[in-house]
C-alpha positions, 0 to 999 in steps of 0.5 A: 183131646187131640193127641200130642206128637208121639214117636213113630211107634207109640204102641206100648206093646211094641215099644223097645225096652232099654234092658230086660227086667233081670239085667240089673240095668236101668230100664227107661222108656216104655215097658218091654214086649214081655212086660206089656204082653204078660199082664195089663198095666196099672199105674199108681201115682204118688201124687204129693211127691210129684206136686212138690217136685213140680213146685220146686222145679219152678222155684228158681225159675220165673214165677207164674201167676194169673192176672189176679195173682193166683200162683200157677207154676206147680199146677202147670208143671204137674199137668205137663208131667201128667200129659207126658206120662199119658203120652209116653206109656198110654196107661191102661189103668191109672189112679192118683193117690193123695195123702189125707190131712190129719194124723195117721196111724204112724202119728199115733204110734210115735206119740208113745215115744218121748225120747230118742238117742242122738250120736254126737260125732264130736264127742263120740257119745250118745245123748238122750233128746226129746222126740217131737213126733213123726214128721215133726221136722217138716215145715208147713206146705208153702202157701203159694203151693197150697193154693194150687192143690185144688186146681191140681185135683181139678186137673186130675178129675178133668183127665178122668183119673180117679183120686184115691185117699184113705183116712189115717193112712199115708199115700205110700200105704194106699199105694202099697196095698193097691200094688199088692192086690193088683200084683196078686191079681196078675197085673203089672204094677208101676208105682209112679214116684221118685221116693226111695221109700217106695223101693221096698214094694218092688218085686216081680210084679211091682216096679218103680217108674220115675219120670223125671229121671228119664222114665227110669224103671226100677226092678229088683236089680236096679233097687240093689244097684241104687241102695245096695240091698234087694227090695226086701231089705230096704226097710232094714237099711232105712231103719238103721239110717233113719230119715231126718225129713220124716223124723225117723230116728234110726240108729245113731252113729250109723249112716248110709254106708254103715247101714248097708254094710250091717244089713248085707252082713246080718240080713235084717235089723233083728239079726243085727240086734241079736248079734250086735256084739260081733260088730267090730266098729265100736260106734256101730256096735254100741249103737245097736246094743243101746238103741234096740227099741229106737231101731225097731220103732224106726223100722215100724215107721219106715215100713209101708202098710200093705193092708190098708182097708181099701178095695182094688177096683181096677175098672174105675181106674181104666184110662179114658178120654179127658173131659175136654170142656172141663180142661178148657175151663180150667186152662182158661181160668189158669191162663194156660194158653199153650195147653189151651191151644191143644184142646182147640180144633183148627177153626177157620174164621167164618163169613170172611172176605179177603181180596186183593186190591186191583186199583187205587179205588179198592184201597179208597173203598176200604178207607171210606168204610172205616166207621166214625171213631174207628181205625184202619187195621193194618198188617204187613207180611214179613220178609221170608227168612231162609233157614240155615242148612242145618235147620232145614230138617227140623219139624215144622213150626206151628203157625203161631210161632211163625207169626210176627208180633205185629200180625203179619206172617212169614211167606212160608206160611202161605207158600208165596215167594216174597221178594224184597220189593214185593211185600204185601200189606193187608188193611181192614175196616170192618169185621170179616173183611180185609183187602191185600195190597202188593207194594209193587202194584202201581196205583193201589200201592201208591194209594196205600202208601199215602194212607199209611203216611197220613197222620189224619187216618187213624190206624190200629196195628198189632205191635207198632214197634215191629211195624216201624222196623218193617215199614221204614226200610221200605221207605214208609213212615207210618203215621196216625197209629192210635191203637196197638192191640199188643200194648192193650193186651200187655196192659190188661194181662201183664203176667202173660209171657207172650202177646203175639197176635196168635196167643191174644186171639186164642185167649180173647176169642178162643180162636186159632189163626189160620195163617192168612195175611188178611186174617191178621188185619181182620183179627187185629181190628177185632182186638182193637175194638175189644181191648180198647174198651177194657183198657178204658174200663180198667182206668189204663187209658191215660197210661196208654196214651201218655206213656206207652204209645208215645214211647214206641217210636222212641224205643224203635229209634233206640233199637235202630241206633243201638248202644255205644259201648266203651270197648276199652273200659269193658276190656279193662273190666274184663282183665280186672275180673280175670285176675280176681277170678284167678286169685279166688281159684287159687284160694279154692284149690288150697282149701280143696287140696287139688286143682279142678274146674270150679265152673264144672258143677260135676267137679265142684260137687265131687270136691265138696261132697265126696272129697271134703265130705260136706253134707250132701243136699237132698236134691240133684241137678241135671244128669243126676249129679249132686246139685251145686245150685246157688241155694245149696252153696248158700246153705253150706 
């Protein structure tokens, strides 16, 4: 598989670290020289954690699915997470650890617990309630995510990343065991996870890598910075605060702040329970005195088992080259065009003949070669756009990004200066053959103009609307367009986000375009032939001929004419909305007891969750600020 673009110094052993492991600062990026040279590195992926993260990352964005309706968003994000991990860290050893469906040893232990105590913050009393079991509060995996898990497993297999799982044990326990064994064997271990539970595993050989947090690497000092206690005390804090998602009860009435205070003072849950009478705060003291068994049970539930019956086989985890054919099959099935492109070598269309017209006779010969019931494929070169000064240093775009929707190319692709009146047009009558005509070439250009404006000559264009916008300023009104391969593509595959010539050629012919104008006309002609028959078979021809195609010139004229706007009415609406916003802002300031920028997610989150002490959401937004997304606010 061709490598993705990397930084100038991609070698893990030469990458600079943001801070040494003992500094207490967050380490981002690749391991430091000391880390990478001292020991070989083993990466253990907490797979389900990232599958759920990938799923929820796309929940509020556009959905992704194949034309058959198979959801693909989580798979797409997960694969990109995986590719980024490989690119950023070049793992020497890598494994993906899964949870196994079915009860675990924690479920068996939890079955023995029938009731627990809850603290009522209003009445300041403890109440016995039924305990429904470990992880009883978790909802079933969303159906659209469950459909994607088999494809994610296929992706891991195609990247030749071993999948590890053990019956009766959770992925955390398998990871904990492998991390311990690898550390004992002097490997440097990175647990790839965003789960804070994993922080109990951190030591001088084991660290947490959280890619979504800018590749944050947590050593012991960072764990203490985040949770307030060192790694060896994480389970004690978790035993007191509990976990509502996993239905670990914890100590009723003792929250995040109290749990850290108690463990910092006493050192462990057991010591805190023994000396509970010394605790000054009544709520904390009574909770410790009256919930000993529940707290110890919570600690057992929160403790990762590092003695799972699984052998450490580091050689089986050795990172190798992906199975390109398996990835190609998977990406094709899931319609991941952008990923598919990276698997393909640059393939030039073979057996072609693209020549420039020297006379009107050359144009006539192409016209006479159009087969019965066929059409003349047309592509026009786009006018060169001069980049703004600040854009000149940007990376070169890929050919497909520079290709126009109708199949022509910007002049920068072929390194030929294009003057406004010297545009080129390519025409093709048969596969592998195209003739290029300069619009200032005298008799050949005149002949081409007469052909383009002749309604009796059937034509095929990729993106008819873009062609109208390009030809009409040149004084050419194209007539006789029967086929628009971009419209055909959309009718057949409406879920794709792009129907540019390059993308469609890749999807249909597994071919990367080389950038020639003649090739654009050639490929457009091939697509017309291939897609037209599929449209007919799908029963979409009537829709295409009676609605889609006739609508193209109408839409083009609408775009040229623009939309008349009543500026006075918009100004009035704007003033009205500004008054309403100001009134609402005053109400918000009164409730909050202070003025702040309501439009700032950071300030809004601080007011809602720190100053007003409303329940904090589980998720965080950009920059690690508390999320104030619509769904979070609606839940409040």
